[in-house]
C-alpha positions as CSV (number, residue, x, y, z in Angstrom):
1,M,-214.3,144.8,29.9
2,P,-217.8,144.7,31.5
3,G,-218.0,148.1,33.3
4,N,-219.9,149.6,36.3
5,D,-223.3,150.1,36.6
6,S,-225.2,153.2,37.2
7,A,-224.5,153.4,40.9
8,G,-220.7,152.8,40.1
9,L,-220.5,149.4,41.4
10,P,-218.9,146.4,39.2
11,S,-221.3,144.9,36.8
12,E,-222.9,141.6,37.5
13,A,-220.6,139.9,35.0
14,F,-217.6,140.1,37.5
15,F,-219.8,138.2,40.3
16,T,-221.0,135.2,37.7
17,P,-219.3,132.2,38.5
18,G,-217.5,130.9,35.4
19,T,-214.3,129.1,34.1
20,S,-210.7,130.4,35.1
21,S,-210.1,131.5,31.4
22,F,-210.3,135.4,30.8
23,T,-210.6,134.5,27.0
24,E,-214.0,132.9,27.6
25,F,-214.9,135.5,30.0
26,L,-214.4,138.0,27.2
27,T,-216.0,135.9,24.8
28,A,-219.2,135.6,26.9
29,H,-219.4,139.3,28.0
30,R,-217.4,141.6,25.5
31,P,-216.4,139.7,22.3
32,G,-215.6,142.7,20.6
33,L,-212.4,143.3,22.6
34,L,-210.9,139.9,21.5
35,P,-208.3,140.3,18.7
36,T,-210.1,137.4,16.9
37,A,-213.0,139.9,16.4
38,P,-213.6,140.4,12.7
39,P,-211.8,143.7,11.9
40,F,-213.8,144.4,9.1
41,P,-217.8,144.9,8.2
42,P,-219.2,141.7,6.5
43,G,-218.2,141.6,2.6
44,V,-215.4,143.9,3.2
45,R,-211.9,142.6,2.4
46,V,-208.6,144.3,2.5
47,P,-205.3,142.9,1.0
48,A,-203.1,141.4,3.7
49,D,-200.0,143.6,2.4
50,R,-201.9,146.8,3.8
51,F,-200.8,145.7,7.2
52,P,-197.3,145.3,8.7
53,H,-196.0,141.9,8.9
54,G,-193.2,140.6,11.4
55,T,-190.6,137.8,10.8
56,T,-188.4,136.0,11.5
57,V,-188.3,134.3,15.1
58,L,-186.5,131.2,16.3
59,A,-185.6,129.2,19.5
60,L,-183.2,126.6,20.5
61,T,-182.6,124.6,23.8
62,Y,-179.2,124.7,25.5
63,R,-177.3,123.6,28.5
64,D,-179.1,125.7,30.9
65,G,-182.5,126.2,29.4
66,V,-184.1,127.6,26.0
67,L,-183.3,130.7,24.1
68,I,-185.6,132.5,22.1
69,A,-184.8,135.3,19.4
70,G,-186.3,137.5,16.8
71,D,-185.3,140.0,14.2
72,R,-186.8,143.7,14.5
73,R,-188.1,144.1,10.9
74,A,-191.8,144.4,9.9
75,T,-192.5,144.8,6.3
76,M,-196.0,146.1,4.3
77,G,-195.8,144.7,1.0
78,N,-192.3,145.8,-0.3
79,L,-192.0,148.5,2.2
80,I,-190.0,148.4,5.5
81,A,-192.9,149.4,8.0
82,Q,-190.6,149.3,10.8
83,R,-186.9,148.7,11.9
84,D,-187.3,148.0,15.6
85,L,-190.4,145.9,16.2
86,E,-190.3,144.0,19.5
87,K,-191.3,140.2,18.5
88,V,-190.1,138.3,21.7
89,H,-192.2,139.1,24.8
90,P,-192.4,137.4,28.1
91,A,-195.8,135.3,28.9
92,D,-195.0,134.7,32.7
93,D,-191.9,134.0,34.6
94,H,-190.9,130.7,32.8
95,T,-192.6,131.3,29.5
96,A,-192.1,133.4,26.7
97,V,-193.7,133.6,23.2
98,A,-192.6,135.4,19.8
99,F,-194.5,135.8,16.7
100,A,-194.3,136.0,13.0
101,G,-197.4,137.5,11.0
102,T,-199.7,140.3,11.3
103,V,-198.3,142.9,13.8
104,G,-201.5,144.3,15.2
105,L,-203.2,141.0,15.8
106,A,-200.1,139.4,17.1
107,L,-199.4,142.1,19.8
108,D,-203.1,142.2,21.0
109,M,-203.0,138.5,21.0
110,V,-199.7,138.3,23.1
111,R,-201.4,140.9,25.7
112,L,-204.3,138.8,25.8
113,Y,-202.3,135.6,26.4
114,Q,-200.2,137.4,29.1
115,V,-203.5,138.0,31.1
116,E,-205.1,134.8,30.4
117,L,-201.9,133.1,32.4
118,T,-202.0,135.5,35.2
119,H,-205.8,135.2,35.5
120,F,-205.6,131.5,35.6
121,E,-203.1,131.5,38.3
122,K,-205.2,134.0,40.4
123,I,-208.4,132.1,40.0
124,E,-206.7,128.4,40.5
125,G,-203.9,129.4,42.9
126,V,-201.4,127.5,41.0
127,P,-199.7,128.4,37.4
128,M,-200.6,126.2,34.5
129,T,-198.6,123.4,33.4
130,L,-196.4,124.4,30.3
131,G,-198.4,121.8,28.2
132,A,-201.7,123.6,29.2
133,K,-200.3,127.0,28.2
134,A,-199.4,125.5,24.8
135,T,-202.9,124.0,24.4
136,R,-204.4,127.4,25.5
137,L,-202.5,129.3,23.0
138,A,-203.5,127.0,20.4
139,A,-207.1,127.6,21.1
140,M,-206.7,131.2,20.9
141,I,-205.1,130.8,17.5
142,R,-207.7,128.7,16.3
143,Q,-210.2,131.4,17.1
144,N,-208.5,133.9,14.5
145,L,-208.9,131.2,11.6
146,A,-211.5,133.4,10.1
147,Q,-208.9,136.4,9.8
148,A,-206.2,134.0,8.9
149,M,-208.0,132.8,5.6
150,Q,-208.1,136.6,4.7
151,G,-204.4,136.8,4.9
152,L,-204.2,138.1,8.6
153,V,-202.1,135.2,9.9
154,V,-200.5,135.2,13.3
155,V,-198.1,132.3,13.9
156,P,-196.6,132.2,17.5
157,L,-193.6,130.5,18.7
158,L,-193.9,129.6,22.5
159,V,-190.9,128.5,24.5
160,G,-190.8,127.5,28.5
161,Y,-188.7,126.1,31.0
162,D,-190.6,123.1,32.4
163,L,-190.2,122.8,36.4
164,T,-192.0,119.7,36.5
165,V,-189.9,117.2,34.4
166,P,-188.5,114.7,36.7
167,G,-185.0,115.0,37.5
168,G,-184.8,118.8,36.7
169,G,-186.3,121.2,34.4
170,R,-185.7,121.5,30.8
171,G,-186.3,124.0,27.8
172,R,-189.3,123.0,25.7
173,I,-190.2,124.4,22.2
174,F,-193.8,124.5,20.7
175,S,-194.9,125.5,17.2
176,F,-198.4,126.3,15.8
177,D,-200.1,126.4,12.3
178,A,-202.5,129.0,11.2
179,A,-205.4,126.5,12.2
180,G,-204.4,126.1,15.9
181,G,-202.4,123.1,15.4
182,L,-199.9,122.4,18.2
183,Y,-196.5,120.7,17.7
184,E,-193.6,120.1,20.1
185,K,-190.1,120.7,18.6
186,R,-186.9,119.0,19.5
187,H,-183.8,121.2,20.0
188,F,-184.5,124.3,17.7
189,H,-187.2,125.9,15.3
190,A,-187.9,128.9,13.6
191,E,-191.2,130.6,12.2
192,G,-191.6,133.5,9.6
193,S,-190.6,133.9,5.8
194,G,-186.9,133.7,6.8
195,S,-187.4,130.4,8.8
196,P,-185.9,127.8,6.3
197,Y,-182.7,129.7,6.2
198,A,-182.7,130.1,9.9
199,R,-183.5,126.4,10.4
200,G,-180.6,125.4,8.0
201,A,-178.1,127.6,10.0
202,L,-179.2,126.2,13.3
203,K,-179.0,122.5,11.8
204,K,-175.3,123.0,11.2
205,L,-174.5,124.9,14.4
206,Y,-176.7,123.3,17.2
207,R,-175.2,121.1,20.1
208,P,-177.2,120.0,23.0
209,D,-174.4,121.2,25.5
210,L,-174.3,124.9,23.9
211,S,-173.3,127.6,26.5
212,R,-175.6,130.6,26.7
213,R,-173.1,132.7,24.9
214,E,-172.6,129.9,22.3
215,A,-176.5,129.7,21.9
216,A,-176.8,133.3,21.4
217,L,-174.3,133.3,18.7
218,A,-175.9,130.4,16.9
219,A,-179.3,132.4,17.2
220,L,-177.6,135.5,15.6
221,Q,-175.8,133.5,12.9
222,A,-179.2,132.1,12.0
223,L,-181.0,135.4,11.8
224,Y,-178.1,136.7,9.7
225,D,-178.7,133.9,7.0
226,A,-182.3,134.5,7.1
227,A,-181.7,138.3,6.4
228,D,-179.2,137.5,3.8
229,D,-181.7,135.3,1.8
230,D,-185.1,137.1,3.1
231,S,-185.9,140.7,2.3
232,A,-188.4,140.6,5.1
233,T,-185.8,139.8,7.8
234,G,-183.7,142.5,9.1
235,G,-180.0,141.9,10.2
236,P,-178.1,143.7,12.7
237,D,-178.2,147.6,12.1
238,L,-174.7,148.6,13.4
239,H,-175.3,152.4,12.4
240,R,-178.7,152.7,14.0
241,R,-177.7,150.4,16.8
242,I,-180.7,148.0,16.2
243,F,-180.0,144.6,17.1
244,P,-182.0,141.3,17.4
245,V,-183.9,140.7,20.5
246,V,-182.6,137.6,22.5
247,S,-184.0,136.2,25.5
248,V,-183.5,133.1,27.9
249,I,-185.5,131.2,30.1
250,T,-183.8,128.9,32.7
251,E,-184.6,127.6,36.2
252,D,-184.4,131.3,37.5
253,G,-186.8,132.6,35.1
254,F,-187.0,134.8,31.9
255,E,-184.3,137.0,31.2
256,R,-183.9,139.5,28.1
257,L,-180.1,139.8,27.2
258,P,-179.1,143.4,27.8
259,Q,-178.5,145.7,24.9
260,T,-174.8,145.9,25.4
261,E,-174.5,141.9,25.5
262,T,-176.6,141.7,22.1
263,E,-174.6,144.6,20.5
264,D,-171.5,142.8,21.4
265,L,-172.7,139.7,20.0
266,S,-174.0,141.0,16.9
267,R,-170.8,142.9,16.3
268,E,-169.0,139.6,16.8
269,T,-171.2,137.8,14.3
270,V,-170.6,140.6,11.6
271,R,-166.9,140.2,12.2
272,Q,-167.2,136.7,11.6
273,R,-169.1,137.0,8.6
274,A,-166.3,139.5,7.3
275,G,-164.1,136.6,7.2
276,R,-166.5,134.0,6.2
277,P,-169.3,135.4,4.6
278,D,-171.2,132.0,4.2
279,G,-171.0,131.7,7.8
280,P,-169.3,129.0,10.2
281,H,-169.1,125.5,9.4
282,A,-170.8,122.7,11.4
283,S,-168.7,121.4,14.2
284,P,-166.8,118.1,13.6
C-alpha cells in the first residue's frame, strides 16, 4: 500500500480521484502487492508441482438458497501438502468463493477480492450486484493468465444469493476458466481434479427442492465420490476429525455449517457407504 510521507501524513495517492476498484488502485500505485504480480524473475521457471494445489470444490442450489463446499486436501505432486486447508470463504454477506488450484495465489486472490467488494461498497455507498461481482472476479483471474500459462492456475467458484431477482431472491452459481471466462451454471457445478466425479454424483442426487440437510448430504456424497477416484481429493478423516467445509447462503446471509453438524453429516455419509459402497441411487 502507498505509505505515509516524511511528515507522517498519508501519501498523495490516497487523495487522488480514481475508480471504486481497489485492484485498480493497487495496479496504479503498488502493482507488486497484487497476487498476479510475477513471482519469479524474468526467464525463471519452476515446475507447478513444487507448489501446493487444492481441489475439489462444488456448489448446488437448494430450496432456500445456495450451498458451497470443499474438501480439505492440498497436494504437491504426489505428496499431501496439507490435510485441513480452507477452500471456502465468504466474500461478503451474500456471496462466497471457493477455489481450486495454486493455494498461495488463490488465498491472496480471495483476500484481495474480499477487500475489493468492501472498498466498492464504501466508495459507492451500495453493494455491487451479483453479476458485477462475478465480472470483477473474472477480470482478476484474467490478470493471472501469465502465471496460469506457467502452471500456477487459480480457478474459483463463486456463489451468491441474488436479492434483486423479482419475486424473491435465489441462489446463483458462477464458474470461470483460467483465462477469465465467466459462465453461470444451473443447479450445480464442481471444480478441481475431482470435479468430474463430483458432478456425476450431483447429477443423480440433485433436486431443486432439496432441504438444507439433504443438500449438504448430497454435497458430501459428491465429495466422497471425488475422493474415491481422485487421489488429490481428501474424504472425511474420522480419526483426525477433519471434515469438508460446507457453507450456505440464504436471504439471511452467509453461514458456515458448525463443525458438529458437518461431523454428524460426514459420519452419516460414511455409514451409508458402508452399506452401499457405490453411493445412493438417483431418486425415482
